[in-house]
MARDRENDO-594604 format. One record per residue (C-alpha): y, x, z; residue in three letters. Coordinates in steps of 0.5 Angstrom, whole numbers, padded with zeros to 4 digits, always signed. Layout:
% MARDRENDO-594604
YXZALA
...
This chain:
% MARDRENDO-594604
+0118+0231+0254MET
+0124+0232+0250LEU
+0119+0233+0243LEU
+0116+0226+0245ALA
+0123+0223+0246SER
+0125+0225+0239ALA
+0119+0223+0236ALA
+0119+0216+0239ALA
+0126+0216+0237TYR
+0124+0218+0230LEU
+0118+0213+0230ALA
+0123+0207+0231LEU
+0128+0209+0226LEU
+0122+0210+0221TYR
+0119+0203+0223ALA
+0126+0200+0222LEU
+0127+0203+0215SER
+0120+0200+0213ALA
+0119+0193+0216GLY
+0124+0187+0218ASP
+0128+0188+0224VAL
+0126+0182+0227SER
+0119+0184+0227TYR
+0120+0191+0229VAL
+0125+0190+0235ALA
+0120+0186+0240PRO
+0114+0191+0239LEU
+0119+0197+0240GLY
+0121+0194+0247LYS
+0114+0194+0250LEU
+0115+0201+0253VAL
+0114+0198+0260PRO
+0107+0195+0258ALA
+0105+0203+0256PHE
+0109+0206+0262THR
+0105+0201+0267LEU
+0098+0204+0265PRO
+0100+0211+0265LEU
+0103+0210+0272GLU
+0096+0207+0274VAL
+0092+0213+0271VAL
+0097+0219+0273LEU
+0101+0218+0279VAL
+0096+0212+0282GLY
+0101+0207+0282GLU
+0098+0200+0284ARG
+0099+0194+0280LEU
+0102+0187+0283ALA
+0099+0181+0280PRO
+0105+0179+0276SER
+0105+0186+0273GLN
+0098+0185+0270VAL
+0100+0178+0268VAL
+0106+0181+0264GLY
+0102+0186+0261VAL
+0098+0180+0258GLY
+0104+0177+0256PHE
+0106+0183+0252ALA
+0100+0184+0249THR
+0101+0176+0247LEU
+0107+0178+0244ALA
+0104+0183+0239VAL
+0099+0178+0237TYR
+0104+0173+0235LEU
+0109+0178+0232ALA
+0103+0179+0227ASN
+0100+0172+0226TYR
+0100+0170+0219GLN
+0095+0164+0220ARG
+0089+0168+0217THR
+0084+0168+0222GLY
+0084+0169+0230LEU
+0083+0177+0229LEU
+0087+0178+0223ALA
+0094+0179+0228PRO
+0090+0185+0231ILE
+0088+0188+0225ARG
+0095+0188+0222ARG
+0098+0191+0228ALA
+0093+0196+0228ALA
+0094+0198+0220THR
+0101+0195+0219ASN
+0105+0201+0218ARG
+0112+0199+0222PRO
+0107+0196+0227ALA
+0104+0203+0228GLN
+0111+0206+0228LEU
+0114+0201+0233ALA
+0108+0201+0238LEU
+0107+0209+0237GLY
+0115+0209+0239SER
+0114+0205+0245ALA
+0108+0209+0247ALA
+0111+0215+0247LEU
+0117+0213+0251TYR
+0113+0210+0256GLY
+0110+0217+0257ALA
+0117+0220+0257VAL
+0119+0215+0263ASP
+0113+0217+0267VAL
+0114+0224+0266GLY
+0121+0223+0268THR
+0119+0220+0274ARG
+0115+0225+0276VAL
+0120+0230+0275LEU
+0125+0226+0279LEU
+0121+0224+0285GLN
+0115+0229+0285GLY
+0118+0236+0283VAL
+0125+0234+0286GLY
+0129+0235+0279VAL
+0137+0233+0280ARG
+0138+0226+0276SER
+0145+0229+0274ASP
+0141+0236+0271VAL
+0136+0232+0268TRP
+0141+0227+0264VAL
+0144+0233+0261LEU
+0138+0237+0260VAL
+0135+0231+0257TYR
+0140+0229+0252THR
+0142+0236+0250GLY
+0135+0237+0249GLY
+0133+0231+0245VAL
+0140+0232+0241ALA
+0138+0240+0239ALA
+0131+0238+0237VAL
+0133+0232+0232LEU
+0139+0237+0230LEU
+0135+0241+0224PRO
+0132+0234+0222ILE
+0139+0231+0221ALA
+0142+0237+0217VAL
+0136+0237+0212ARG
+0137+0230+0211GLN
+0144+0230+0211TRP
+0146+0225+0205PRO
+0151+0227+0200ASP
+0155+0221+0201GLU
+0156+0222+0208PHE
+0163+0223+0207ALA
+0164+0216+0204SER
+0160+0213+0210ALA
+0163+0217+0215ALA
+0168+0211+0218PRO
+0162+0206+0218LYS
+0158+0212+0222PHE
+0164+0213+0227ALA
+0165+0205+0228VAL
+0157+0205+0230LEU
+0158+0211+0234GLY
+0163+0208+0238ALA
+0159+0201+0239VAL
+0153+0205+0241VAL
+0158+0209+0246ALA
+0161+0203+0249VAL
+0154+0199+0250ALA
+0152+0206+0253THR
+0158+0206+0258HIS
+0157+0198+0260THR
+0149+0199+0261MET
+0151+0205+0266THR
+0156+0201+0269GLN
+0151+0195+0270ALA
+0146+0200+0273PHE
+0151+0202+0278ALA
+0153+0195+0281VAL
+0146+0191+0280LEU
+0139+0193+0282PRO
+0135+0196+0276ALA
+0130+0190+0277SER
+0136+0185+0275VAL
+0139+0190+0269VAL
+0132+0192+0266SER
+0130+0184+0264PRO
+0137+0183+0261ILE
+0137+0189+0257LEU
+0131+0187+0254ASN
+0134+0181+0251THR
+0136+0186+0246GLN
+0129+0184+0242ALA
+0132+0177+0242ILE
+0138+0179+0239VAL
+0135+0183+0234ALA
+0131+0177+0232VAL
+0136+0172+0231VAL
+0141+0177+0227LEU
+0135+0179+0223GLY
+0133+0172+0221GLY
+0140+0169+0221LEU
+0144+0175+0217LEU
+0138+0179+0214LEU
+0134+0172+0212GLY
+0128+0175+0214GLU
+0122+0171+0214ASP
+0118+0168+0219ARG
+0124+0167+0224PHE
+0121+0162+0228ALA
+0115+0165+0230LEU
+0118+0172+0231ARG
+0123+0169+0236LEU
+0117+0166+0240VAL
+0114+0173+0240ALA
+0121+0176+0242GLY
+0121+0171+0248ALA
+0114+0172+0250VAL
+0115+0180+0250ALA
+0121+0179+0254ILE
+0117+0175+0259VAL
+0112+0180+0260GLY
+0117+0186+0260ILE
+0121+0182+0266SER
+0114+0181+0270LEU
+0112+0188+0269ILE
+0119+0190+0272ALA
+0120+0185+0277LEU
+0113+0187+0280GLY
């Protein structure tokens, strides 16, 4: 699972480097759409009607994100052949598998959650460290302040997310967190001037609806 998680993280980074943020972000957030069928097949999870509808919305989000007025089946072909889409959806699928594996370890095997957090975070970091060292940019010293600021932002965001899970039900927190897709689409459209802003905004909203239905099911 550590290798799968590291691969998922790298796939998402490569997707963001190859495609627009407003295009990649909604696709990368579709992890629950992959987690649910894996749970049905591997651990015998039973689908609620709302979850089936949620998977439908998630599929529609992929379709809308790839729609370019070139035929009804063109978005499906584009999602299957477009490199950023392949990477983003592949990342979501891998994270879905990791989530199911985590559930099995915690609920089936009985691994303590605090132990797993340490093993997981440390293990993923150990897997990614050799890759980071080989690709370490020569200009890192000049960019170090930017990395420090971004690292602090991520740390604060992670702490805030943890506190939210500590005081609110996961069914409430998870859909709210998934609005990251909308934020990414808005920032990509307004700050980076990315194309097809309106359609991608709709795709992001549809993705959030689907994820929320899956989580609340």
